[in-house]
C-alpha positions, 0 to 999 in steps of 0.5 A, a space after each residue: 518527513 512524515 506530517 503529523 496529520 497523517 500520524 493522526 489519521 493512522 491512529 484513528 485507523 487502528 483504533 477503529 480496526 481495534 474496536 472491530 477486532 480487525 488486524 491490518 496489513 500493508 504491501 508497499 512498494 514505492 513507499 518502501 514501509 511509510 504506510 507501515 512506518 505510520 501504523 509503528 509510530 502510534 503507541 500500541 499500534 501491535 493490537 491491530 497492525 500486524 506486519 508490513 511487507 517492503 516489496 520493492 523489487 519484482 522478486 519480492 513481490 512474486 517471492 512475498 505476495 505470491 503475485 505472479 511472473 506472468 501477471 508482472 510480465 504482461 502489465 508491469 509493476 506499476 498497474 492496476 492487476 498487480 496493485 491487486 494482487 499485492 493486496 490480495 496476495 498480503 491478506 492471504 500470506 499473513 492472515 489478516 482481516 484487511 490490507 492496503 497495496 502500493 505500486 508507483 513511480 515515485 521519480 524522477 526516473 523510471 517513467 516509460 510508455 503511458 506510465 509516467 513519473 508521478 503515477 501510483 496504483 492502490 489497492 486495498 482488500 478486506 477479507 472476504 469482500 471485494 478489492 478496491 483500487 484506485 490510480 493517481 497521478 501525481 506529475 513529477 513533483 519529486 519522490 518525496 512528495 509522491 511518495 508522502 501523498 501516497 501514504 495519505 491515499 493509502 491511509 484514507 483507503 484503507 479507512 474505508 474498509 474499516 
């Protein structure tokens, strides 16, 4: 269950984006579209939120966002380079102005050497600007908690670019 404060944060972001004439796009893996869901919970969200990509598999990351196969092979899906490629790819394929990307291990499985459950990489990009990245290790708190915390970080990160 997504808490109300995240919907309120999404509404604030949408209002700021609309005031600046910006269109938003999301590229989500471990959150499976929850950030986009927060945006679309807000009435009138289509004035600023254009689309969201739920790219859970490596194939989806490649096919829909243009993440290079070599990048996925060299760094793995849960990595800074892939998060950055997801954010820039979302901008390129959508024509939007601001993107946020999330890729991580919600747990309880999926962890590996150097990549514990609860590890999530975030990237946000604004057309014509730099890509910002954040890495968070939430710990093995369970899927729901990691996903909720990831939505919060993603929303706060995109807010910094608006």
